[in-house]
C-alpha positions as a Markdown table, in Angstrom:
| # | Residue | x | y | z |
|---|---|---|---|---|
| 1 | Met | 0.0 | 0.0 | 0.0 |
| 2 | Ser | 1.4 | 3.4 | -0.9 |
| 3 | Ser | 1.7 | 6.2 | 1.5 |
| 4 | Phe | -0.9 | 8.1 | -0.4 |
| 5 | Asp | -3.3 | 5.3 | 0.0 |
| 6 | Arg | -2.5 | 4.9 | 3.7 |
| 7 | Ile | -3.1 | 8.6 | 4.3 |
| 8 | Glu | -6.4 | 8.5 | 2.5 |
| 9 | Leu | -7.6 | 5.6 | 4.6 |
| 10 | Ser | -6.4 | 7.2 | 7.8 |
| 11 | Ile | -8.0 | 10.6 | 7.9 |
| 12 | Asp | -11.2 | 12.5 | 7.0 |
| 13 | Pro | -11.5 | 13.1 | 3.2 |
| 14 | Gly | -10.2 | 16.5 | 2.0 |
| 15 | Thr | -8.3 | 17.3 | 5.3 |
| 16 | Trp | -4.7 | 16.4 | 4.2 |
| 17 | Asp | -2.3 | 19.3 | 4.4 |
| 18 | Pro | 1.2 | 18.0 | 3.6 |
| 19 | Met | 4.3 | 19.6 | 5.2 |
| 20 | Asn | 7.9 | 19.9 | 4.1 |
| 21 | Glu | 7.3 | 18.8 | 0.6 |
| 22 | Asp | 10.2 | 20.9 | -0.6 |
| 23 | Met | 12.7 | 19.2 | 1.5 |
| 24 | Val | 15.0 | 16.8 | -0.5 |
| 25 | Ser | 18.1 | 14.8 | 0.3 |
| 26 | Leu | 21.3 | 15.9 | -1.3 |
| 27 | Asp | 24.3 | 13.8 | -1.9 |
| 28 | Pro | 27.0 | 15.6 | 0.2 |
| 29 | Ile | 29.4 | 12.7 | 0.2 |
| 30 | Glu | 28.9 | 11.9 | -3.5 |
| 31 | Phe | 28.0 | 8.3 | -2.8 |
| 32 | His | 29.2 | 5.9 | -5.5 |
| 33 | Ser | 28.2 | 2.4 | -6.2 |
| 34 | Glu | 29.0 | -0.1 | -8.9 |
| 35 | Gln | 25.4 | 0.0 | -10.0 |
| 36 | Glu | 23.4 | 3.1 | -11.1 |
| 37 | Pro | 24.7 | 6.3 | -9.6 |
| 38 | Tyr | 22.9 | 7.3 | -6.3 |
| 39 | Lys | 21.5 | 10.6 | -7.7 |
| 40 | Asn | 20.0 | 8.8 | -10.7 |
| 41 | Arg | 18.4 | 6.2 | -8.4 |
| 42 | Ile | 16.9 | 9.0 | -6.3 |
| 43 | Asp | 15.6 | 10.8 | -9.4 |
| 44 | Ser | 14.0 | 7.4 | -10.6 |
| 45 | Tyr | 12.2 | 6.8 | -7.3 |
| 46 | Gln | 11.0 | 10.4 | -7.2 |
| 47 | Lys | 9.5 | 10.1 | -10.7 |
| 48 | Asn | 8.0 | 6.7 | -10.1 |
| 49 | Thr | 6.4 | 7.5 | -6.6 |
| 50 | Arg | 5.6 | 11.1 | -7.0 |
| 51 | Leu | 7.5 | 11.6 | -3.7 |
| 52 | Thr | 10.6 | 13.6 | -2.9 |
| 53 | Glu | 11.5 | 11.4 | 0.0 |
| 54 | Pro | 10.3 | 8.0 | 1.4 |
| 55 | Val | 8.2 | 9.8 | 4.2 |
| 56 | Gln | 5.2 | 12.0 | 3.9 |
| 57 | Thr | 4.4 | 14.3 | 6.8 |
| 58 | Gly | 1.4 | 16.6 | 7.3 |
| 59 | Ile | -1.7 | 17.4 | 9.2 |
| 60 | Gly | -5.2 | 15.9 | 8.8 |
| 61 | Gln | -8.3 | 15.3 | 10.7 |
| 62 | Leu | -9.7 | 12.1 | 12.1 |
| 63 | Asn | -13.4 | 12.4 | 13.1 |
| 64 | Gly | -12.8 | 16.1 | 13.0 |
| 65 | Ile | -9.9 | 16.0 | 15.4 |
| 66 | Pro | -6.6 | 17.5 | 14.1 |
| 67 | Glu | -3.6 | 15.1 | 14.0 |
| 68 | Ala | 0.0 | 15.2 | 12.8 |
| 69 | Ile | 0.9 | 12.2 | 10.5 |
| 70 | Gly | 4.1 | 10.8 | 9.3 |
| 71 | Val | 3.8 | 7.9 | 6.8 |
| 72 | Met | 6.7 | 5.9 | 5.4 |
| 73 | Asp | 6.5 | 4.6 | 1.8 |
| 74 | Phe | 8.3 | 1.3 | 1.2 |
| 75 | Gln | 8.1 | 1.9 | -2.6 |
| 76 | Phe | 10.7 | 4.6 | -2.3 |
| 77 | Met | 14.0 | 2.8 | -1.8 |
| 78 | Gly | 12.4 | 0.4 | 0.7 |
| 79 | Gly | 11.6 | 3.3 | 3.0 |
| 80 | Ser | 15.3 | 3.9 | 3.4 |
| 81 | Met | 16.1 | 6.8 | 5.8 |
| 82 | Gly | 18.2 | 9.6 | 4.6 |
| 83 | Ser | 19.1 | 12.8 | 6.4 |
| 84 | Ile | 15.8 | 14.5 | 5.3 |
| 85 | Val | 13.6 | 11.6 | 6.6 |
| 86 | Gly | 15.2 | 12.0 | 10.0 |
| 87 | Glu | 14.7 | 15.7 | 9.9 |
| 88 | Lys | 11.0 | 15.5 | 9.0 |
């Protein structure tokens, strides 16, 4: 189940207000692997999932009560935690 689906099932319809969508991980140590370059992998996951990071954070309502929500999405690098996920 995607994080979008989980959020939709967890809160009142039309109450989702995402936070920190502009936060994205950089590659400050220029991580290299023998496979596809890290930056290319991130770009691919962002395109395929419509997410910038493996976690969505925001405010919604459940039965009219405001709540803060953080939902990990396994479809984005298996929910791998980078610096921004921890910061969110």
